[in-house]
C-alpha positions as a printed Julia matrix, in Angstrom:
75×3 Matrix{Float64}:
  0.22   -0.01   -0.1
  2.97    2.5     0.78
  4.16    1.67   -2.84
  1.17    2.62   -4.32
  0.9     5.86   -2.21
  4.66    6.84   -3.12
  3.65    6.1    -7.08
  0.65    8.31   -6.71
  2.72   11.14   -5.23
  5.6    11.27   -7.58
  3.06   11.17  -10.54
  0.97   13.82   -9.21
  4.29   15.77   -8.76
  5.43   14.9   -12.27
  2.15   15.99  -13.71
  2.14   19.54  -11.72
  5.58   20.23  -13.21
  4.7    19.47  -16.5
  1.09   21.01  -16.29
  2.36   24.5   -16.98
  4.1    23.85  -20.07
  0.91   21.73  -21.2
 -1.99   24.14  -20.41
 -2.07   25.47  -24.01
 -1.45   21.95  -25.79
 -4.72   20.29  -25.43
 -3.97   17.52  -27.75
 -0.28   17.17  -26.16
 -1.85   17.42  -22.56
 -4.25   14.47  -23.39
 -1.66   12.3   -24.59
  0.57   12.94  -21.92
 -2.12   12.19  -19.43
 -3.05    8.81  -21.2
  0.52    7.43  -21.07
  0.8     8.6   -17.52
 -2.15    6.72  -16.55
 -1.41    3.56  -18.41
  2.21    4.22  -16.38
  0.74    4.19  -12.9
 -1.42    1.43  -13.98
  1.53   -0.64  -14.73
  3.62    0.44  -11.61
  0.57   -0.12   -9.41
  0.29   -3.82  -10.92
  3.65   -4.55  -10.0
  3.61   -2.89   -6.37
  0.72   -5.48   -6.26
  2.67   -8.23   -7.57
  0.08   -9.1    -9.91
  1.21  -10.96  -12.92
  1.6    -8.4   -15.84
  1.5   -10.31  -19.48
  4.56  -10.07  -21.94
  3.63   -7.57  -24.81
  6.13   -9.94  -26.84
  3.63  -12.47  -26.71
  1.21  -10.66  -28.44
  3.59   -9.61  -31.25
  4.31  -13.49  -31.63
  0.64  -14.37  -31.74
  0.07  -11.69  -34.68
  2.98  -12.65  -36.61
  3.36  -16.35  -36.25
  0.75  -17.38  -39.01
  2.16  -14.95  -41.66
  5.94  -16.22  -40.65
  4.74  -19.61  -41.42
  3.12  -18.7   -44.67
  6.14  -17.3   -45.89
  8.3   -20.22  -44.6
  6.14  -22.52  -46.44
  7.25  -20.86  -49.93
 10.73  -22.03  -49.14
 10.44  -25.37  -47.96
């Protein structure tokens, strides 16, 4: 629980520091908040020792059929 409070405190501090520069740039602010929220979620999941799936598994799942199809031409 302490880890989550530390993560939220640091994230809030980062946001407050960067808010001044991003006030006039709405699109960049939305992107910044999206990435910051995603990062906070990942850090919180790690703090609670939840299993985070490996993004490489998604890439393998998507490209394996195409790789097998291409390899079939060279056999």
